[in-house]
TORPA-4810 file (N, C-alpha, C, O; in nm, 3 decimals):
<nodes>
NODE_1_5.603_13.831_10.470_5.714_13.707_10.390_5.841_13.673_10.458_5.754_13.660_10.544_M
NODE_2_5.926_13.652_10.495_6.051_13.666_10.541_6.138_13.582_10.371_6.098_13.492_10.298_T
NODE_3_6.247_13.657_10.370_6.342_13.567_10.288_6.403_13.476_10.338_6.411_13.439_10.455_A
NODE_4_6.469_13.421_10.204_6.523_13.254_10.263_6.627_13.290_10.261_6.649_13.398_10.206_A
NODE_5_6.728_13.220_10.314_6.873_13.218_10.371_6.940_13.185_10.254_6.900_13.109_10.166_A
NODE_6_7.043_13.244_10.258_7.149_13.277_10.141_7.231_13.075_10.147_7.289_13.041_10.250_P
NODE_7_7.219_12.983_10.038_7.277_12.888_10.051_7.415_12.876_10.119_7.497_12.962_10.089_A
NODE_8_7.457_12.760_10.223_7.593_12.765_10.224_7.697_12.693_10.129_7.695_12.575_10.093_S
NODE_9_7.765_12.765_10.107_7.872_12.643_10.040_7.887_12.518_10.088_7.886_12.488_10.208_P
NODE_10_7.902_12.439_9.991_7.927_12.284_10.004_8.070_12.303_10.090_8.059_12.208_10.167_G
NODE_11_8.195_12.368_10.124_8.263_12.275_10.161_8.257_12.393_10.315_8.349_12.389_10.397_F
NODE_12_8.165_12.467_10.328_8.136_12.493_10.466_8.079_12.424_10.512_8.131_12.379_10.614_L
NODE_13_7.940_12.368_10.475_7.860_12.241_10.523_7.970_12.103_10.579_7.938_12.039_10.679_L
NODE_14_8.069_12.078_10.519_8.080_11.973_10.520_8.251_12.043_10.594_8.341_11.960_10.581_R
NODE_15_8.287_12.149_10.649_8.358_12.187_10.739_8.307_12.201_10.890_8.372_12.188_10.994_F
NODE_16_8.134_12.239_10.865_8.063_12.247_11.019_8.069_12.076_11.068_8.118_12.040_11.175_A
NODE_17_8.023_12.005_10.988_8.019_11.888_11.028_8.163_11.822_11.085_8.165_11.728_11.165_G
NODE_18_8.259_11.875_11.041_8.333_11.796_11.085_8.372_11.853_11.219_8.386_11.792_11.325_F
NODE_19_8.386_11.983_11.194_8.402_12.058_11.410_8.371_11.981_11.447_8.426_11.903_11.524_I
NODE_20_8.239_11.981_11.387_8.055_11.880_11.495_8.080_11.749_11.557_8.030_11.700_11.658_A
NODE_21_8.181_11.696_11.464_8.207_11.576_11.486_8.374_11.555_11.580_8.391_11.469_11.667_A
NODE_22_8.460_11.635_11.543_8.551_11.688_11.649_8.529_11.728_11.784_8.599_11.699_11.881_L
NODE_23_8.430_11.792_11.782_8.343_11.836_11.936_8.250_11.726_11.974_8.197_11.726_12.085_C
NODE_24_8.233_11.658_11.911_8.142_11.553_11.994_8.271_11.388_12.030_8.247_11.287_12.097_A
NODE_25_8.385_11.420_11.963_8.455_11.284_11.995_8.560_11.389_12.115_8.671_11.346_12.148_C
NODE_26_8.521_11.494_12.157_8.652_11.584_12.229_8.603_11.525_12.338_8.662_11.468_12.431_V
NODE_27_8.435_11.551_12.308_8.348_11.560_12.470_8.348_11.453_12.545_8.366_11.446_12.666_A
NODE_28_8.319_11.345_12.446_8.350_11.199_12.479_8.464_11.161_12.523_8.467_11.057_12.588_A
NODE_29_8.543_11.207_12.508_8.689_11.188_12.516_8.731_11.251_12.698_8.782_11.191_12.792_E
NODE_30_8.701_11.335_12.691_8.748_11.462_12.827_8.661_11.363_12.914_8.718_11.308_13.009_G
NODE_31_8.534_11.336_12.891_8.442_11.266_12.991_8.489_11.151_13.034_8.490_11.126_13.155_V
NODE_32_8.530_11.073_12.953_8.646_10.941_13.001_8.750_10.933_13.033_8.779_10.817_13.064_R
NODE_33_8.889_11.054_13.051_8.998_11.070_13.131_8.952_11.157_13.212_9.023_11.142_13.312_H
NODE_34_8.844_11.277_13.243_8.823_11.295_13.353_8.880_11.426_13.295_8.974_11.450_13.371_R
NODE_35_8.875_11.538_13.190_9.025_11.663_13.177_8.880_11.769_13.159_8.880_11.847_13.063_R
NODE_36_8.744_11.768_13.268_8.658_11.851_13.229_8.706_12.004_13.198_8.647_12.048_13.099_G
NODE_37_8.787_12.087_13.248_8.896_12.229_13.257_8.922_12.206_13.103_8.826_12.234_13.032_A
NODE_38_9.007_12.170_13.054_9.008_12.122_12.939_8.942_12.074_12.850_8.999_12.089_12.742_L
NODE_39_8.835_12.016_12.843_8.764_11.970_12.742_8.676_12.052_12.698_8.621_12.014_12.595_T
NODE_40_8.621_12.213_12.763_8.560_12.328_12.778_8.667_12.390_12.698_8.642_12.431_12.585_V
NODE_41_8.781_12.398_12.749_8.884_12.506_12.672_8.899_12.461_12.531_8.890_12.556_12.453_L
NODE_42_8.920_12.337_12.469_8.903_12.279_12.382_8.773_12.294_12.260_8.771_12.339_12.146_A
NODE_43_8.664_12.228_12.353_8.543_12.229_12.232_8.528_12.429_12.198_8.480_12.482_12.098_W
NODE_44_8.593_12.501_12.330_8.516_12.580_12.263_8.593_12.659_12.157_8.549_12.713_12.056_T
NODE_45_8.746_12.652_12.214_8.852_12.671_12.060_8.783_12.643_11.959_8.716_12.741_11.926_R
NODE_46_8.766_12.543_11.885_8.656_12.421_11.775_8.545_12.517_11.704_8.524_12.544_11.586_L
NODE_47_8.469_12.563_11.852_8.326_12.604_11.756_8.376_12.745_11.681_8.351_12.766_11.562_R
NODE_48_8.444_12.831_11.760_8.518_12.964_11.723_8.606_12.920_11.606_8.576_12.974_11.500_R
NODE_49_8.676_12.861_11.604_8.692_12.864_11.442_8.645_12.837_11.299_8.681_12.877_11.188_L
NODE_50_8.534_12.737_11.353_8.408_12.749_11.307_8.368_12.878_11.252_8.373_12.911_11.134_C
NODE_51_8.322_12.955_11.361_8.240_13.054_11.347_8.317_13.150_11.279_8.269_13.254_11.234_A
NODE_52_8.444_13.114_11.269_8.547_13.219_11.206_8.540_13.258_11.062_8.543_13.367_11.005_R
NODE_53_8.529_13.101_11.012_8.553_13.087_10.888_8.373_13.054_10.830_8.367_13.037_10.708_L
NODE_54_8.272_13.047_10.886_8.188_13.093_10.828_8.115_13.209_10.838_8.000_13.220_10.794_E
NODE_55_8.197_13.322_10.910_8.181_13.435_10.886_8.249_13.489_10.762_8.196_13.549_10.669_A
NODE_56_8.387_13.454_10.779_8.425_13.466_10.616_8.400_13.421_10.432_8.421_13.453_10.315_L
NODE_57_8.337_13.323_10.528_8.260_13.238_10.362_8.136_13.304_10.367_8.073_13.285_10.263_A
NODE_58_8.060_13.393_10.471_7.932_13.418_10.440_7.907_13.577_10.403_7.846_13.631_10.311_T
NODE_59_7.955_13.609_10.474_7.972_13.783_10.485_8.065_13.880_10.433_8.157_13.887_10.515_R
NODE_60_8.084_13.951_10.345_8.148_14.046_10.317_8.299_14.066_10.370_8.326_14.040_10.487_P
NODE_61_8.372_14.100_10.304_8.526_14.123_10.442_8.500_14.248_10.507_8.404_14.310_10.462_Q
NODE_62_8.546_14.285_10.577_8.542_14.414_10.692_8.707_14.403_10.705_8.774_14.300_10.700_A
NODE_63_8.760_14.557_10.727_8.903_14.599_10.716_8.868_14.577_10.895_8.774_14.603_10.970_P
NODE_64_9.023_14.505_10.910_9.019_14.452_11.068_9.022_14.521_11.175_9.107_14.608_11.157_A
NODE_65_8.968_14.533_11.295_8.983_14.658_11.322_9.045_14.580_11.540_9.021_14.477_11.603_R
NODE_66_9.112_14.686_11.562_9.171_14.677_11.692_9.074_14.636_11.843_9.037_14.728_11.915_R
NODE_67_9.042_14.496_11.876_8.973_14.485_11.973_8.996_14.572_12.104_9.104_14.548_12.158_R
NODE_68_8.935_14.647_12.153_8.982_14.674_12.303_9.021_14.607_12.373_8.980_14.492_12.353_P
NODE_69_9.106_14.621_12.481_9.175_14.542_12.569_9.043_14.456_12.693_8.934_14.511_12.706_G
NODE_70_9.069_14.345_12.760_8.921_14.329_12.792_9.005_14.376_12.959_9.126_14.387_12.979_R
NODE_71_8.901_14.392_13.049_8.931_14.413_13.176_9.031_14.223_13.282_9.010_14.103_13.266_P
NODE_72_9.128_14.300_13.377_9.176_14.186_13.349_9.114_14.089_13.464_9.084_14.153_13.565_G
NODE_73_9.090_13.961_13.472_9.041_13.816_13.588_9.109_13.796_13.634_9.228_13.811_13.605_R
NODE_74_9.051_13.743_13.749_9.120_13.725_13.934_9.158_13.527_13.892_9.088_13.442_13.836_S
NODE_75_9.246_13.523_13.931_9.323_13.392_13.946_9.325_13.356_13.823_9.258_13.387_13.725_G
NODE_76_9.460_13.247_13.852_9.471_13.193_13.692_9.456_13.152_13.611_9.437_13.030_13.612_P
NODE_77_9.454_13.247_13.443_9.438_13.219_13.318_9.469_13.068_13.280_9.571_13.002_13.302_P
NODE_78_9.347_13.033_13.216_9.304_12.893_13.162_9.373_12.889_13.003_9.325_12.934_12.899_H
NODE_79_9.467_12.837_13.020_9.536_12.793_12.829_9.516_12.692_12.787_9.518_12.589_12.854_R
NODE_80_9.494_12.699_12.684_9.527_12.593_12.602_9.678_12.502_12.591_9.776_12.575_12.577_L
NODE_81_9.698_12.397_12.594_9.867_12.338_12.520_9.892_12.420_12.371_9.798_12.457_12.300_P
NODE_82_10.046_12.445_12.334_10.078_12.486_12.160_10.146_12.392_12.135_10.202_12.437_12.035_R
NODE_83_10.186_12.293_12.148_10.290_12.174_12.114_10.175_12.152_12.010_10.052_12.152_12.017_G
NODE_84_10.265_12.134_11.912_10.202_12.048_11.771_10.105_11.965_11.780_10.064_12.010_11.887_H
NODE_85_10.039_11.888_11.760_9.953_11.814_11.715_9.912_11.725_11.888_9.896_11.606_11.916_G
NODE_86_9.907_11.898_12.004_9.828_11.851_12.101_9.666_11.793_12.125_9.622_11.747_12.230_W
NODE_87_9.625_11.803_12.054_9.482_11.799_12.103_9.437_11.620_12.056_9.336_11.556_12.086_L
NODE_88_9.600_11.568_11.945_9.556_11.465_11.951_9.627_11.375_12.101_9.596_11.264_12.146_R
NODE_89_9.698_11.445_12.134_9.779_11.349_12.270_9.628_11.373_12.343_9.547_11.281_12.356_R
NODE_90_9.600_11.525_12.395_9.477_11.520_12.507_9.372_11.453_12.470_9.278_11.464_12.548_A
NODE_91_9.351_11.373_12.356_9.220_11.316_12.352_9.228_11.244_12.230_9.185_11.264_12.116_F
NODE_92_9.316_11.125_12.300_9.360_11.018_12.114_9.286_10.981_12.057_9.334_10.900_11.979_P
NODE_93_9.149_10.993_12.042_9.061_10.921_11.960_9.011_11.049_11.852_8.913_11.053_11.778_A
NODE_94_9.112_11.143_11.872_9.061_11.271_11.765_9.151_11.207_11.658_9.135_11.250_11.544_T
NODE_95_9.237_11.116_11.677_9.350_11.095_11.583_9.239_11.076_11.422_9.225_11.162_11.335_A
NODE_96_9.201_10.994_11.424_9.062_10.867_11.327_9.042_11.036_11.264_9.065_11.036_11.143_S
NODE_97_8.999_11.200_11.324_8.980_11.237_11.207_9.067_11.317_11.127_9.043_11.366_11.016_L
NODE_98_9.138_11.322_11.175_9.269_11.396_11.090_9.244_11.356_10.920_9.229_11.448_10.839_A
NODE_99_9.243_11.206_10.874_9.225_11.237_10.747_9.109_11.271_10.652_9.112_11.250_10.531_P
NODE_100_9.008_11.325_10.718_8.926_11.415_10.750_8.938_11.554_10.695_8.904_11.636_10.610_Q
NODE_101_9.002_11.529_10.789_9.040_11.734_10.747_9.154_11.760_10.663_9.191_11.875_10.639_L
NODE_102_9.248_11.593_10.591_9.308_11.672_10.501_9.207_11.654_10.353_9.223_11.724_10.253_R
NODE_103_9.136_11.578_10.362_9.054_11.544_10.230_8.995_11.710_10.217_9.009_11.784_10.119_A
NODE_104_8.944_11.734_10.314_8.876_11.876_10.317_8.921_11.915_10.235_8.886_11.915_10.117_L
NODE_105_9.068_11.984_10.323_9.145_12.086_10.286_9.177_12.051_10.131_9.191_12.141_10.049_L
NODE_106_9.187_11.903_10.095_9.237_11.948_9.940_9.150_11.901_9.872_9.186_11.814_9.792_D
NODE_107_8.984_11.943_9.876_8.910_11.987_9.786_8.892_12.091_9.719_8.905_12.204_9.767_A
NODE_108_8.849_12.060_9.563_8.858_12.197_9.442_8.803_12.312_9.556_8.892_12.370_9.617_P
NODE_109_8.662_12.348_9.588_8.619_12.418_9.603_8.664_12.508_9.773_8.655_12.623_9.818_D
NODE_110_8.708_12.390_9.816_8.826_12.481_9.915_8.953_12.535_9.925_9.004_12.607_10.011_M
NODE_111_9.007_12.477_9.798_9.142_12.582_9.726_9.102_12.699_9.707_9.165_12.803_9.725_Q
NODE_112_8.955_12.682_9.656_8.972_12.805_9.584_8.901_12.933_9.624_8.903_13.043_9.570_A
NODE_113_8.823_12.882_9.757_8.825_12.946_9.836_8.965_12.983_9.930_9.010_13.097_9.931_F
NODE_114_8.998_12.920_9.975_9.133_12.961_10.020_9.230_13.082_9.946_9.273_13.185_9.999_I
NODE_115_9.249_13.037_9.813_9.287_13.127_9.720_9.207_13.275_9.682_9.248_13.361_9.604_A
NODE_116_9.167_13.275_9.707_9.028_13.374_9.712_8.997_13.486_9.868_8.936_13.593_9.878_A
NODE_117_9.069_13.405_9.969_9.045_13.483_10.067_9.160_13.455_10.211_9.153_13.409_10.325_T
NODE_118_9.241_13.503_10.138_9.368_13.465_10.271_9.349_13.491_10.353_9.451_13.492_10.422_P
NODE_119_9.239_13.529_10.419_9.237_13.520_10.567_9.210_13.392_10.646_9.233_13.364_10.763_A
NODE_120_9.144_13.307_10.528_9.127_13.219_10.613_9.175_13.112_10.606_9.116_13.004_10.609_A
NODE_121_9.380_13.148_10.587_9.454_13.103_10.683_9.482_13.125_10.799_9.596_13.096_10.837_G
NODE_122_9.386_13.185_10.894_9.405_13.235_11.030_9.355_13.149_11.117_9.397_13.123_11.230_R
NODE_123_9.232_13.088_11.041_9.192_12.983_11.043_9.217_12.850_11.117_9.228_12.809_11.233_V
NODE_124_9.222_12.783_10.930_9.243_12.629_10.866_9.446_12.637_10.960_9.473_12.546_11.040_L
NODE_125_9.522_12.716_10.940_9.688_12.712_10.981_9.657_12.657_11.144_9.689_12.540_11.169_R
NODE_126_9.608_12.726_11.234_9.612_12.681_11.369_9.478_12.541_11.351_9.466_12.468_11.450_P
NODE_127_9.418_12.523_11.270_9.377_12.395_11.316_9.435_12.260_11.276_9.422_12.148_11.326_L
NODE_128_9.498_12.300_11.179_9.578_12.246_11.102_9.714_12.163_11.261_9.738_12.053_11.311_C
NODE_129_9.757_12.301_11.276_9.858_12.289_11.409_9.822_12.225_11.543_9.882_12.219_11.651_H
NODE_130_9.691_12.174_11.496_9.608_12.151_11.665_9.556_11.993_11.643_9.526_11.920_11.737_T
NODE_131_9.553_11.971_11.560_9.505_11.809_11.504_9.697_11.732_11.446_9.724_11.612_11.435_I
NODE_132_9.757_11.804_11.431_9.892_11.770_11.416_9.871_11.743_11.254_9.898_11.624_11.242_G
NODE_133_9.845_11.783_11.153_9.915_11.739_11.019_9.990_11.898_10.966_9.989_12.006_11.025_I
NODE_134_10.048_11.862_10.836_10.068_11.967_10.759_9.992_12.026_10.622_9.946_11.974_10.520_A
NODE_135_10.006_12.177_10.680_9.941_12.192_10.607_9.938_12.245_10.437_10.032_12.308_10.387_P
NODE_136_9.846_12.216_10.382_9.847_12.212_10.233_9.960_12.354_10.180_10.024_12.444_10.234_P
NODE_137_9.938_12.312_10.071_10.077_12.454_9.999_9.983_12.627_9.977_10.031_12.739_9.958_P
NODE_138_9.828_12.579_9.993_9.782_12.709_9.985_9.791_12.801_10.040_9.782_12.918_10.005_A
NODE_139_9.828_12.715_10.205_9.819_12.813_10.322_9.939_12.826_10.354_9.949_12.848_10.475_L
NODE_140_10.047_12.823_10.295_10.205_12.845_10.306_10.195_13.017_10.357_10.152_13.119_10.305_A
NODE_141_10.239_12.994_10.446_10.266_13.186_10.426_10.387_13.246_10.363_10.507_13.224_10.378_L
NODE_142_10.321_13.326_10.288_10.477_13.412_10.217_10.605_13.435_10.281_10.625_13.444_10.402_P
NODE_143_10.699_13.445_10.178_10.820_13.456_10.274_10.847_13.605_10.321_10.802_13.699_10.255_P
NODE_144_10.943_13.630_10.469_10.904_13.798_10.507_11.016_13.861_10.374_11.084_13.798_10.293_K
NODE_145_11.002_13.981_10.388_11.136_14.030_10.325_11.211_14.037_10.387_11.206_14.000_10.504_P
NODE_146_11.332_14.100_10.318_11.482_14.115_10.372_11.441_14.250_10.433_11.356_14.308_10.365_R
NODE_147_11.481_14.315_10.545_11.521_14.421_10.601_11.613_14.466_10.526_11.715_14.411_10.483_P
NODE_148_11.550_14.627_10.505_11.637_14.686_10.365_11.803_14.708_10.387_11.897_14.689_10.310_P
NODE_149_11.793_14.774_10.580_11.914_14.714_10.605_12.049_14.641_10.518_12.119_14.695_10.433_R
NODE_150_12.055_14.555_10.551_12.014_14.361_10.549_12.088_14.390_10.367_12.200_14.403_10.317_A
NODE_151_11.945_14.387_10.323_11.957_14.411_10.141_12.090_14.485_10.115_12.178_14.424_10.056_A
NODE_152_12.111_14.625_10.161_12.198_14.712_10.118_12.366_14.698_10.115_12.461_14.747_10.054_Q
NODE_153_12.336_14.581_10.236_12.438_14.579_10.292_12.538_14.419_10.241_12.657_14.391_10.251_M
NODE_154_12.417_14.345_10.186_12.455_14.270_10.115_12.506_14.281_9.940_12.584_14.204_9.882_A
NODE_155_12.439_14.394_9.887_12.468_14.441_9.774_12.601_14.496_9.734_12.675_14.472_9.639_A
NODE_156_12.609_14.592_9.854_12.762_14.624_9.892_12.869_14.595_9.889_12.923_14.609_9.999_T
NODE_157_12.974_14.534_9.761_13.088_14.480_9.770_13.179_14.540_9.921_13.170_14.647_9.981_P
NODE_158_13.269_14.415_9.946_13.346_14.509_10.078_13.462_14.516_10.024_13.510_14.440_9.940_D
NODE_159_13.518_14.629_10.082_13.641_14.761_10.045_13.756_14.641_10.048_13.767_14.542_10.120_P
NODE_160_13.852_14.700_9.920_13.976_14.618_9.923_14.060_14.610_10.080_14.018_14.667_10.181_P
NODE_161_14.231_14.499_10.071_14.227_14.484_10.189_14.327_14.600_10.229_14.349_14.645_10.117_P
NODE_162_14.369_14.643_10.278_14.492_14.728_10.312_14.666_14.654_10.265_14.731_14.551_10.279_D
NODE_163_14.672_14.740_10.225_14.825_14.685_10.237_14.922_14.704_10.271_14.971_14.802_10.327_P
NODE_164_14.981_14.567_10.226_15.109_14.562_10.389_15.205_14.664_10.429_15.274_14.733_10.355_A
NODE_165_15.197_14.663_10.573_15.292_14.801_10.540_15.492_14.794_10.510_15.556_14.691_10.534_P
NODE_166_15.517_14.843_10.489_15.677_14.829_10.428_15.770_14.898_10.582_15.725_14.955_10.682_G
NODE_167_15.926_14.857_10.540_15.970_14.832_10.635_15.968_14.996_10.708_15.889_15.075_10.655_P
NODE_168_16.021_15.029_10.783_16.029_15.149_10.895_16.127_15.216_10.860_16.238_15.167_10.879_T
NODE_169_16.119_15.329_10.809_16.279_15.366_10.770_16.374_15.418_10.900_16.333_15.473_11.002_P
NODE_170_16.451_15.399_10.881_16.568_15.477_11.046_16.557_15.584_11.036_16.481_15.618_10.946_H
NODE_171_16.623_15.695_11.116_16.585_15.824_11.176_16.766_15.820_11.138_16.838_15.720_11.141_P
NODE_172_16.811_15.980_11.101_16.905_15.995_11.067_16.955_16.007_11.172_16.877_16.016_11.267_P
NODE_173_17.167_16.016_11.213_17.271_16.015_11.289_17.182_16.230_11.344_17.165_16.331_11.276_P
NODE_174_17.158_16.202_11.468_17.189_16.353_11.496_17.272_16.476_11.429_17.361_16.465_11.344_P
NODE_175_17.240_16.555_11.467_17.398_16.703_11.400_17.461_16.706_11.522_17.397_16.678_11.624_E
NODE_176_17.620_16.747_11.527_17.653_16.789_11.618_17.630_16.914_11.678_17.546_16.981_11.617_R
NODE_177_17.677_16.963_11.776_17.638_17.135_11.790_17.748_17.179_11.747_17.861_17.138_11.770_P
NODE_178_17.707_17.281_11.673_17.806_17.354_11.613_17.856_17.361_11.497_17.955_17.434_11.484_G
NODE_179_17.819_17.311_11.416_17.857_17.256_11.271_17.799_17.317_11.226_17.717_17.394_11.273_A
NODE_180_17.838_17.290_11.078_17.740_17.378_10.980_17.634_17.278_10.953_17.663_17.158_10.953_P
NODE_181_17.474_17.334_10.922_17.374_17.275_10.942_17.390_17.191_10.764_17.413_17.250_10.659_R
NODE_182_17.368_17.040_10.783_17.378_16.987_10.686_17.481_16.908_10.749_17.443_16.796_10.716_G
NODE_183_17.577_16.892_10.813_17.694_16.847_10.829_17.623_16.742_10.955_17.541_16.780_11.039_A
NODE_184_17.692_16.567_10.940_17.680_16.461_11.033_17.779_16.451_11.101_17.892_16.416_11.070_V
NODE_185_17.722_16.493_11.224_17.810_16.433_11.282_17.845_16.270_11.328_17.750_16.193_11.341_W
NODE_186_17.962_16.232_11.348_17.998_16.133_11.350_18.058_16.096_11.477_18.121_16.188_11.528_L
NODE_187_18.056_15.952_11.563_18.137_15.927_11.676_18.239_15.893_11.634_18.257_15.827_11.532_R
NODE_188_18.375_15.960_11.757_18.483_15.915_11.755_18.570_15.747_11.771_18.616_15.729_11.884_P
NODE_189_18.583_15.687_11.719_18.665_15.553_11.766_18.619_15.529_11.903_18.537_15.596_11.965_P
NODE_190_18.687_15.417_11.946_18.680_15.362_12.069_18.832_15.373_12.093_18.912_15.365_12.000_D
NODE_191_18.854_15.385_12.178_19.058_15.394_12.200_19.080_15.228_12.188_18.997_15.150_12.236_P
NODE_192_19.186_15.186_12.126_19.246_15.074_12.157_19.266_15.038_12.300_19.301_15.105_12.398_P
NODE_193_19.223_14.870_12.281_19.274_14.815_12.416_19.410_14.832_12.461_19.491_14.767_12.396_L
NODE_194_19.454_14.898_12.551_19.576_14.837_12.618_19.651_14.724_12.677_19.626_14.725_12.798_R
NODE_195_19.721_14.638_12.652_19.745_14.440_12.695_19.827_14.465_12.791_19.889_14.557_12.738_T
NODE_196_19.863_14.455_12.866_19.966_14.411_13.016_20.039_14.289_12.966_19.987_14.178_12.950_R
NODE_197_20.185_14.327_12.940_20.266_14.271_12.950_20.284_14.212_13.128_20.274_14.281_13.229_F
NODE_198_20.315_14.044_13.115_20.334_13.981_13.298_20.485_13.974_13.258_20.494_13.934_13.141_F
NODE_199_20.620_14.001_13.322_20.739_13.922_13.289_20.767_13.759_13.355_20.745_13.715_13.468_P
NODE_200_20.818_13.700_13.243_20.886_13.578_13.272_20.943_13.496_13.456_21.063_13.512_13.481_R
NODE_201_20.905_13.461_13.505_20.934_13.400_13.663_21.034_13.371_13.602_21.126_13.310_13.658_S
</nodes>
């Protein structure tokens, strides 16, 4: 006799249904606009986000482990766009599903799950960025702590400014050679100018 599978939370069932509808919309738009490679990448990305959230909700959280690097692949890599709301621009029909995601994130059971599982933000924040909606306050990232050096510099007051320099004193006149110590040699006055008188003619 096999044990019955545990029931999934209600928010998880709604989330899985939303991702299924979003993937179906992406597939239909990809066939219509002939975007084969981008359609496959977007579909795979959405299914992986759903699987990650399901694992967080149904399995105990384990410490994060660093995955080993994968061997290099030949050929140019296929990457998804990174702009805000890129899914709506690539597949315009998906814009009609954005209000459903907003209602799902605002549900009380989803809010409780986000508060109890901080790792859920790593799944839901990229999804909000992909569809082009602002994440709710519960998914806001905590502020980054200031570096200790910057905090210490901000707490240390600035040193007082240096006083203004005073007038530079003039050096004393030189001493005359042979004069007693302390005597000051004075320069003799210049001789008077001689005036030449010319006789009147």
